[in-house]
OpenMM code with the backbone's topology and positions (N, CA, C; nanometers):
from openmm import Vec3, app, unit

residues = "UNK UNK UNK UNK UNK UNK UNK UNK UNK UNK UNK UNK UNK UNK UNK UNK UNK UNK UNK UNK UNK UNK UNK UNK UNK UNK UNK UNK UNK UNK UNK UNK UNK UNK UNK UNK UNK UNK UNK UNK UNK UNK UNK UNK UNK UNK UNK UNK UNK UNK UNK UNK UNK UNK UNK UNK UNK UNK UNK UNK UNK UNK UNK UNK UNK UNK UNK UNK UNK UNK UNK UNK UNK UNK UNK UNK UNK UNK UNK UNK UNK UNK UNK UNK UNK UNK UNK UNK UNK UNK UNK UNK UNK UNK UNK UNK UNK UNK UNK UNK UNK UNK UNK UNK UNK UNK UNK UNK UNK UNK UNK UNK UNK UNK UNK UNK UNK UNK UNK UNK UNK UNK UNK UNK UNK UNK UNK UNK UNK UNK UNK UNK UNK UNK UNK UNK".split()
positions = [
    Vec3(8.5688, 3.7829, 7.5617),
    Vec3(8.6143, 3.6578, 7.6337),
    Vec3(8.7030, 3.5704, 7.5378),
    Vec3(8.6614, 3.5593, 7.4236),
    Vec3(8.7422, 3.4813, 7.3256),
    Vec3(8.8775, 3.5442, 7.2977),
    Vec3(8.8927, 3.6685, 7.2863),
    Vec3(9.0348, 3.7346, 7.2684),
    Vec3(9.1196, 3.7118, 7.3843),
    Vec3(9.0749, 3.7006, 7.5030),
    Vec3(9.1575, 3.6753, 7.6220),
    Vec3(9.2002, 3.5285, 7.6267),
    Vec3(9.1165, 3.4440, 7.5637),
    Vec3(9.1571, 3.3060, 7.5459),
    Vec3(9.2540, 3.2666, 7.4547),
    Vec3(9.2683, 3.3599, 7.3449),
    Vec3(9.3619, 3.3348, 7.2489),
    Vec3(9.5059, 3.3960, 7.2832),
    Vec3(9.5119, 3.4733, 7.3988),
    Vec3(9.6385, 3.5373, 7.4346),
    Vec3(9.7512, 3.4326, 7.4687),
    Vec3(9.7156, 3.3215, 7.5175),
    Vec3(9.8066, 3.2208, 7.5507),
    Vec3(9.8695, 3.1661, 7.4092),
    Vec3(9.8030, 3.1697, 7.3013),
    Vec3(9.8520, 3.1354, 7.1763),
    Vec3(9.9310, 3.2419, 7.1042),
    Vec3(9.8836, 3.3711, 7.1108),
    Vec3(9.9546, 3.4739, 7.0447),
    Vec3(10.0893, 3.5101, 7.0978),
    Vec3(10.1052, 3.5161, 7.2258),
    Vec3(10.2337, 3.5416, 7.2787),
    Vec3(10.3455, 3.4376, 7.2122),
    Vec3(10.3357, 3.3065, 7.2438),
    Vec3(10.4274, 3.2237, 7.1927),
    Vec3(10.4476, 3.2175, 7.0415),
    Vec3(10.3337, 3.2455, 6.9772),
    Vec3(10.3320, 3.2503, 6.8200),
    Vec3(10.4139, 3.3706, 6.7764),
    Vec3(10.4019, 3.4844, 6.8571),
    Vec3(10.4690, 3.6076, 6.8044),
    Vec3(10.6244, 3.5841, 6.8413),
    Vec3(10.6525, 3.5206, 6.9417),
    Vec3(10.7936, 3.4901, 6.9745),
    Vec3(10.8554, 3.3966, 6.8707),
    Vec3(10.7788, 3.2952, 6.8309),
    Vec3(10.8322, 3.2079, 6.7197),
    Vec3(10.8454, 3.2688, 6.5906),
    Vec3(10.7557, 3.3624, 6.5478),
    Vec3(10.7735, 3.4421, 6.4282),
    Vec3(10.8983, 3.5286, 6.4358),
    Vec3(10.9188, 3.5883, 6.5531),
    Vec3(11.0332, 3.6719, 6.5766),
    Vec3(11.1670, 3.6029, 6.5616),
    Vec3(11.1761, 3.4763, 6.6228),
    Vec3(11.2889, 3.3940, 6.6157),
    Vec3(11.3060, 3.3432, 6.4677),
    Vec3(11.1975, 3.3125, 6.3950),
    Vec3(11.2141, 3.2785, 6.2607),
    Vec3(11.2580, 3.3857, 6.1714),
    Vec3(11.2215, 3.5040, 6.1899),
    Vec3(11.2649, 3.6127, 6.1135),
    Vec3(11.4010, 3.6486, 6.1523),
    Vec3(11.4568, 3.6350, 6.2658),
    Vec3(11.5892, 3.6544, 6.3006),
    Vec3(11.6794, 3.5571, 6.2309),
    Vec3(11.6335, 3.4283, 6.2308),
    Vec3(11.7033, 3.3143, 6.1737),
    Vec3(11.7191, 3.3391, 6.0129),
    Vec3(11.6126, 3.3837, 5.9641),
    Vec3(11.6141, 3.4089, 5.8249),
    Vec3(11.7120, 3.5156, 5.7823),
    Vec3(11.7224, 3.6163, 5.8603),
    Vec3(11.8164, 3.7337, 5.8385),
    Vec3(11.9526, 3.6815, 5.8482),
    Vec3(11.9954, 3.5874, 5.9419),
    Vec3(12.1220, 3.5398, 5.9657),
    Vec3(12.1584, 3.4416, 5.8614),
    Vec3(12.0813, 3.3524, 5.8377),
    Vec3(12.1166, 3.2367, 5.7465),
    Vec3(12.0649, 3.2579, 5.6008),
    Vec3(11.9738, 3.3611, 5.5757),
    Vec3(11.9132, 3.3817, 5.4452),
    Vec3(12.0228, 3.4081, 5.3340),
    Vec3(12.1247, 3.4869, 5.3710),
    Vec3(12.2328, 3.5186, 5.2769),
    Vec3(12.3171, 3.3953, 5.2317),
    Vec3(12.3156, 3.2964, 5.3019),
    Vec3(12.3970, 3.1857, 5.2738),
    Vec3(12.3169, 3.0870, 5.1807),
    Vec3(12.1903, 3.0713, 5.2078),
    Vec3(12.1087, 2.9631, 5.1422),
    Vec3(12.1259, 2.9557, 4.9877),
    Vec3(12.1346, 3.0715, 4.9154),
    Vec3(12.1519, 3.0610, 4.7708),
    Vec3(12.2883, 2.9941, 4.7252),
    Vec3(12.3922, 2.9891, 4.8102),
    Vec3(12.5240, 2.9286, 4.7738),
    Vec3(12.5261, 2.7832, 4.8082),
    Vec3(12.4229, 2.7275, 4.8741),
    Vec3(12.4345, 2.5784, 4.9062),
    Vec3(12.4456, 2.4936, 4.7807),
    Vec3(12.3650, 2.5204, 4.6720),
    Vec3(12.3850, 2.4222, 4.5569),
    Vec3(12.5273, 2.4449, 4.4989),
    Vec3(12.5802, 2.5637, 4.5015),
    Vec3(12.7089, 2.5751, 4.4532),
    Vec3(12.8136, 2.5034, 4.5276),
    Vec3(12.7915, 2.5091, 4.6532),
    Vec3(12.8913, 2.4282, 4.7496),
    Vec3(12.8731, 2.2773, 4.7218),
    Vec3(12.7493, 2.2397, 4.7036),
    Vec3(12.7302, 2.0885, 4.6733),
    Vec3(12.7917, 2.0576, 4.5487),
    Vec3(12.7780, 2.1372, 4.4537),
    Vec3(12.8478, 2.1099, 4.3153),
    Vec3(12.9886, 2.0997, 4.3148),
    Vec3(13.0450, 2.1911, 4.3914),
    Vec3(13.1960, 2.1854, 4.4066),
    Vec3(13.2396, 2.0725, 4.4867),
    Vec3(13.1593, 2.0314, 4.5870),
    Vec3(13.1932, 1.9114, 4.6605),
    Vec3(13.1888, 1.7864, 4.5864),
    Vec3(13.0850, 1.7780, 4.5006),
    Vec3(13.0595, 1.6599, 4.4199),
    Vec3(13.1562, 1.6396, 4.3170),
    Vec3(13.1878, 1.7581, 4.2393),
    Vec3(13.2910, 1.7409, 4.1343),
    Vec3(13.4357, 1.7509, 4.1773),
    Vec3(13.4623, 1.7967, 4.2964),
    Vec3(13.6003, 1.8235, 4.3509),
    Vec3(13.6638, 1.9152, 4.2668),
    Vec3(13.5940, 2.0226, 4.2072),
    Vec3(13.6539, 2.1168, 4.1112),
    Vec3(13.5836, 2.2578, 4.1548),
    Vec3(13.6723, 2.3538, 4.1908),
    Vec3(13.6238, 2.4836, 4.2312),
    Vec3(13.6378, 2.5871, 4.1123),
    Vec3(13.6703, 2.5235, 3.9842),
    Vec3(13.6949, 2.6177, 3.8773),
    Vec3(13.5760, 2.7121, 3.8535),
    Vec3(13.6056, 2.8367, 3.8352),
    Vec3(13.4974, 2.9473, 3.8105),
    Vec3(13.4430, 3.0027, 3.9414),
    Vec3(13.4760, 2.9474, 4.0506),
    Vec3(13.4269, 2.9978, 4.1799),
    Vec3(13.5178, 3.1099, 4.2234),
    Vec3(13.4716, 3.2316, 4.2534),
    Vec3(13.5549, 3.3325, 4.2983),
    Vec3(13.5655, 3.3395, 4.4493),
    Vec3(13.6858, 3.3539, 4.5067),
    Vec3(13.6902, 3.3512, 4.6493),
    Vec3(13.6486, 3.4936, 4.7053),
    Vec3(13.6362, 3.5860, 4.6083),
    Vec3(13.5748, 3.7090, 4.6441),
    Vec3(13.4229, 3.7119, 4.6901),
    Vec3(13.3596, 3.6108, 4.6419),
    Vec3(13.2181, 3.5821, 4.6881),
    Vec3(13.2167, 3.5671, 4.8431),
    Vec3(13.3012, 3.4946, 4.8915),
    Vec3(13.3075, 3.4771, 5.0502),
    Vec3(13.3368, 3.6111, 5.1088),
    Vec3(13.4275, 3.6931, 5.0544),
    Vec3(13.4491, 3.8217, 5.1058),
    Vec3(13.3243, 3.9129, 5.1081),
    Vec3(13.2639, 3.9118, 4.9880),
    Vec3(13.1399, 3.9963, 4.9789),
    Vec3(13.0327, 3.9516, 5.0789),
    Vec3(13.0090, 3.8158, 5.0988),
    Vec3(12.9079, 3.7715, 5.1889),
    Vec3(12.9474, 3.8192, 5.3380),
    Vec3(13.0759, 3.8089, 5.3710),
    Vec3(13.1295, 3.8443, 5.4962),
    Vec3(13.0954, 3.9928, 5.5216),
    Vec3(13.1361, 4.0705, 5.4293),
    Vec3(13.1109, 4.2060, 5.4385),
    Vec3(12.9548, 4.2531, 5.4432),
    Vec3(12.8835, 4.1873, 5.3700),
    Vec3(12.7402, 4.2136, 5.3526),
    Vec3(12.6788, 4.1688, 5.4927),
    Vec3(12.7187, 4.0607, 5.5586),
    Vec3(12.6604, 4.0090, 5.6846),
    Vec3(12.7031, 4.1027, 5.8034),
    Vec3(12.8295, 4.1567, 5.7925),
    Vec3(12.8741, 4.2489, 5.8989),
    Vec3(12.7922, 4.3841, 5.8878),
    Vec3(12.7767, 4.4246, 5.7609),
    Vec3(12.6911, 4.5370, 5.7457),
    Vec3(12.5429, 4.5236, 5.7991),
    Vec3(12.4987, 4.4062, 5.7654),
    Vec3(12.3609, 4.3765, 5.8168),
    Vec3(12.3533, 4.3831, 5.9623),
    Vec3(12.4547, 4.3267, 6.0358),
    Vec3(12.4483, 4.3360, 6.1887),
    Vec3(12.4585, 4.4780, 6.2311),
    Vec3(12.5445, 4.5510, 6.1663),
    Vec3(12.5688, 4.6999, 6.2197),
    Vec3(12.4749, 4.7883, 6.1559),
    Vec3(12.3665, 4.7398, 6.0998),
    Vec3(12.2666, 4.8192, 6.0308),
    Vec3(12.2215, 4.9464, 6.0985),
    Vec3(12.1793, 4.9389, 6.2189),
    Vec3(12.1095, 5.0391, 6.2873),
    Vec3(12.1811, 5.1724, 6.2787),
    Vec3(12.3020, 5.1662, 6.3225),
    Vec3(12.3834, 5.3003, 6.3273),
    Vec3(12.4594, 5.3230, 6.2032),
    Vec3(12.5326, 5.2115, 6.1570),
    Vec3(12.6152, 5.2295, 6.0472),
    Vec3(12.5606, 5.2654, 5.9238),
    Vec3(12.4300, 5.2122, 5.9046),
    Vec3(12.3713, 5.2454, 5.7709),
    Vec3(12.3277, 5.3902, 5.7658),
    Vec3(12.2758, 5.4426, 5.8766),
    Vec3(12.2414, 5.5782, 5.8830),
    Vec3(12.3604, 5.6735, 5.8660),
    Vec3(12.4773, 5.6270, 5.9114),
    Vec3(12.5999, 5.7035, 5.8941),
    Vec3(12.6404, 5.6959, 5.7556),
    Vec3(12.6211, 5.5853, 5.6770),
    Vec3(12.6465, 5.5848, 5.5355),
    Vec3(12.5511, 5.6641, 5.4490),
    Vec3(12.4264, 5.6657, 5.4956),
    Vec3(12.3331, 5.7478, 5.4191),
    Vec3(12.3599, 5.8924, 5.4330),
    Vec3(12.4105, 5.9401, 5.5569),
    Vec3(12.4408, 6.0673, 5.5789),
    Vec3(12.5668, 6.1072, 5.5047),
    Vec3(12.6617, 6.0247, 5.5109),
    Vec3(12.7896, 6.0688, 5.4368),
    Vec3(12.7514, 6.0643, 5.2810),
    Vec3(12.6850, 5.9853, 5.2363),
    Vec3(12.6486, 5.9867, 5.0966),
    Vec3(12.5632, 6.1201, 5.0511),
    Vec3(12.4694, 6.1397, 5.1379),
    Vec3(12.3803, 6.2572, 5.1138),
    Vec3(12.4750, 6.3838, 5.1152),
    Vec3(12.5638, 6.3913, 5.2242),
    Vec3(12.6488, 6.5024, 5.2332),
    Vec3(12.7465, 6.5206, 5.1147),
    Vec3(12.8112, 6.4167, 5.0711),
    Vec3(12.8964, 6.4287, 4.9574),
    Vec3(12.8140, 6.4624, 4.8385),
    Vec3(12.6952, 6.4151, 4.8168),
    Vec3(12.6126, 6.4433, 4.6971),
    Vec3(12.5771, 6.5957, 4.7131),
    Vec3(12.5374, 6.6499, 4.8196),
    Vec3(12.5113, 6.7793, 4.8359),
    Vec3(12.6249, 6.8796, 4.8140),
    Vec3(12.7419, 6.8456, 4.8625),
    Vec3(12.8651, 6.9082, 4.8434),
    Vec3(12.8900, 6.9162, 4.6926),
    Vec3(12.8713, 6.8066, 4.6317),
    Vec3(12.8946, 6.8072, 4.4809),
    Vec3(12.8096, 6.8992, 4.4086),
    Vec3(12.6745, 6.8999, 4.4407),
    Vec3(12.5905, 6.9873, 4.3755),
    Vec3(12.6205, 7.1297, 4.4041),
    Vec3(12.6622, 7.1673, 4.5189),
    Vec3(12.6939, 7.3048, 4.5451),
    Vec3(12.8272, 7.3407, 4.4663),
    Vec3(12.9189, 7.2592, 4.4683),
    Vec3(13.0556, 7.2973, 4.4110),
    Vec3(13.0315, 7.2925, 4.2516),
    Vec3(12.9501, 7.2177, 4.2005),
    Vec3(12.9304, 7.2210, 4.0593),
    Vec3(12.8235, 7.3150, 4.0132),
    Vec3(12.7732, 7.4023, 4.0986),
    Vec3(12.6712, 7.5011, 4.0725),
    Vec3(12.5578, 7.4370, 4.0005),
    Vec3(12.5129, 7.3274, 4.0500),
    Vec3(12.3882, 7.2590, 4.0003),
    Vec3(12.2637, 7.3546, 4.0346),
    Vec3(12.1567, 7.3418, 3.9557),
    Vec3(12.0407, 7.4203, 3.9972),
    Vec3(11.9946, 7.4101, 4.1495),
    Vec3(11.9430, 7.5215, 4.1930),
    Vec3(11.9194, 7.5301, 4.3397),
    Vec3(11.8421, 7.4191, 4.3912),
    Vec3(11.7470, 7.3750, 4.3213),
    Vec3(11.6601, 7.2738, 4.3754),
    Vec3(11.7354, 7.1516, 4.4167),
    Vec3(11.8470, 7.1143, 4.3484),
    Vec3(11.9267, 6.9936, 4.3904),
    Vec3(11.9934, 7.0174, 4.5202),
    Vec3(12.0519, 7.1317, 4.5337),
    Vec3(12.1156, 7.1642, 4.6540),
    Vec3(12.0085, 7.1652, 4.7757),
    Vec3(11.8979, 7.2191, 4.7597),
    Vec3(11.7946, 7.2343, 4.8619),
    Vec3(11.7549, 7.0918, 4.8991),
    Vec3(11.7240, 7.0044, 4.8066),
    Vec3(11.6832, 6.8668, 4.8222),
    Vec3(11.8071, 6.7857, 4.8980),
    Vec3(11.9236, 6.8108, 4.8645),
    Vec3(12.0322, 6.7398, 4.9340),
    Vec3(12.0444, 6.7934, 5.0683),
    Vec3(12.0314, 6.9182, 5.0964),
    Vec3(12.0343, 6.9706, 5.2280),
    Vec3(11.9295, 6.9076, 5.3187),
    Vec3(11.8038, 6.9057, 5.2552),
    Vec3(11.6922, 6.8455, 5.3366),
    Vec3(11.7147, 6.7050, 5.3712),
    Vec3(11.7804, 6.6346, 5.2861),
    Vec3(11.8110, 6.4934, 5.3105),
    Vec3(11.9190, 6.4787, 5.4235),
    Vec3(12.0095, 6.5695, 5.4235),
    Vec3(12.1175, 6.5691, 5.5203),
    Vec3(12.0563, 6.5945, 5.6595),
    Vec3(11.9534, 6.7012, 5.6683),
    Vec3(11.9008, 6.7440, 5.7909),
    Vec3(11.8047, 6.6135, 5.8455),
    Vec3(11.7504, 6.5561, 5.7414),
    Vec3(11.6584, 6.4327, 5.8001),
    Vec3(11.7504, 6.3169, 5.8508),
    Vec3(11.8696, 6.2963, 5.7855),
    Vec3(11.9637, 6.1984, 5.8294),
    Vec3(12.0171, 6.2346, 5.9702),
    Vec3(12.0442, 6.3648, 5.9899),
    Vec3(12.1038, 6.4158, 6.1136),
    Vec3(11.9858, 6.3991, 6.2221),
    Vec3(11.8678, 6.4220, 6.1876),
    Vec3(11.7569, 6.4007, 6.2889),
    Vec3(11.7413, 6.2547, 6.3380),
    Vec3(11.7615, 6.1616, 6.2309),
    Vec3(11.7539, 6.0195, 6.2700),
    Vec3(11.8841, 5.9876, 6.3517),
    Vec3(11.9900, 6.0323, 6.3163),
    Vec3(12.1166, 6.0027, 6.3964),
    Vec3(12.0966, 6.0603, 6.5421),
    Vec3(12.0376, 6.1762, 6.5534),
    Vec3(12.0119, 6.2355, 6.6890),
    Vec3(11.9129, 6.1480, 6.7708),
    Vec3(11.8038, 6.0972, 6.7014),
    Vec3(11.7138, 6.0132, 6.7696),
    Vec3(11.7804, 5.8812, 6.8172),
    Vec3(11.8619, 5.8211, 6.7356),
    Vec3(11.9367, 5.7035, 6.7648),
    Vec3(12.0191, 5.7160, 6.8880),
    Vec3(12.0852, 5.8326, 6.8891),
    Vec3(12.1790, 5.8669, 6.9916),
    Vec3(12.0995, 5.8910, 7.1258),
    Vec3(11.9918, 5.9668, 7.1155),
    Vec3(11.9197, 6.0001, 7.2383),
    Vec3(11.8497, 5.8883, 7.2951),
    Vec3(11.7896, 5.7959, 7.2095),
    Vec3(11.6969, 5.6965, 7.2608),
    Vec3(11.7784, 5.5643, 7.2862),
    Vec3(11.9010, 5.5605, 7.2496),
    Vec3(11.9766, 5.4360, 7.2720),
    Vec3(12.0124, 5.4168, 7.4232),
    Vec3(12.0072, 5.5191, 7.4882),
    Vec3(12.0428, 5.5116, 7.6347),
    Vec3(11.9108, 5.4700, 7.7128),
    Vec3(11.7942, 5.4908, 7.6645),
    Vec3(11.6766, 5.4388, 7.7315),
    Vec3(11.6523, 5.2954, 7.7204),
    Vec3(11.6124, 5.2315, 7.8331),
    Vec3(11.5882, 5.0826, 7.8227),
    Vec3(11.4657, 5.0622, 7.7323),
    Vec3(11.4758, 4.9427, 7.6574),
    Vec3(11.3617, 4.9081, 7.5697),
    Vec3(11.2370, 4.8740, 7.6680),
    Vec3(11.1287, 4.9363, 7.6207),
    Vec3(10.9982, 4.9079, 7.6825),
    Vec3(10.9287, 4.7919, 7.6166),
    Vec3(10.8675, 4.7012, 7.6834),
    Vec3(10.7914, 4.6104, 7.6172),
    Vec3(10.6583, 4.6702, 7.5619),
    Vec3(10.6261, 4.6320, 7.4393),
    Vec3(10.4905, 4.6915, 7.3900),
    Vec3(10.3826, 4.6170, 7.4470),
    Vec3(10.2914, 4.6893, 7.5007),
    Vec3(10.1655, 4.6325, 7.5563),
    Vec3(10.0504, 4.6725, 7.4802),
    Vec3(9.9685, 4.5798, 7.4664),
    Vec3(9.8408, 4.6020, 7.3930),
    Vec3(9.7262, 4.6260, 7.4823),
    Vec3(9.7166, 4.7566, 7.5178),
    Vec3(9.6115, 4.7931, 7.6173),
    Vec3(9.4782, 4.8028, 7.5356),
    Vec3(9.3718, 4.7751, 7.6058),
    Vec3(9.2397, 4.7842, 7.5496),
    Vec3(9.1645, 4.8914, 7.6117),
    Vec3(9.0839, 4.9622, 7.5475),
    Vec3(9.0026, 5.0643, 7.6029),
    Vec3(8.8898, 4.9938, 7.6795),
    Vec3(8.8493, 5.0444, 7.8040),
    Vec3(8.7438, 4.9710, 7.8789),
    Vec3(8.6142, 4.9571, 7.8068),
    Vec3(8.5873, 5.0441, 7.7098),
    Vec3(8.4564, 5.0379, 7.6419),
    Vec3(8.4624, 4.9097, 7.5516),
    Vec3(8.5884, 4.8770, 7.5008),
    Vec3(8.5878, 4.7666, 7.4092),
    Vec3(8.5836, 4.6270, 7.4713),
    Vec3(8.5804, 4.6261, 7.6083),
    Vec3(8.5829, 4.4904, 7.6740),
    Vec3(8.4470, 4.4498, 7.7166),
    Vec3(8.3452, 4.5305, 7.6765),
    Vec3(8.2098, 4.4940, 7.7144),
    Vec3(8.1698, 4.3629, 7.6396),
    Vec3(8.0987, 4.2743, 7.7290),
    Vec3(8.0400, 4.1607, 7.6700),
    Vec3(7.9243, 4.1936, 7.5836),
    Vec3(7.9146, 4.1206, 7.4758),
    Vec3(7.7945, 4.1403, 7.3864),
    Vec3(7.6740, 4.0774, 7.4342),
] * unit.nanometer
topology = app.Topology()
chain = topology.addChain("A")
for resn in residues:
    res = topology.addResidue(resn, chain)
    for name in ("N", "CA", "C"):
        topology.addAtom(name, app.Element.getBySymbol(name[0]), res)
């Protein structure tokens, strides 16, 4: 009975944590640069600050947003190039086998992303077994 009474609190709490985590992912990459920005603003001098930092932050945030598919594609291409390198340079057989195994796992993940991306997202429900709802 007590667990059912806490459901009204757990649902909004889970949503709040989810929104907090999403906000941290979006704004977390910028927070370390706030002191630098304040120092440049205070001194009116940007000497020593590289404009490439902004470019790197932009690219990093774009990659973070495209993580789901793009990152797996990068893993796959990296593993493929590594495996081809091992094969062409006649590395010991275990390196080629390990590389091929990694490529096959990457392909399986890409296949799952492709197959399951067309399915609608199902909400996760926490079903309880009838025996666990007995009153003590």
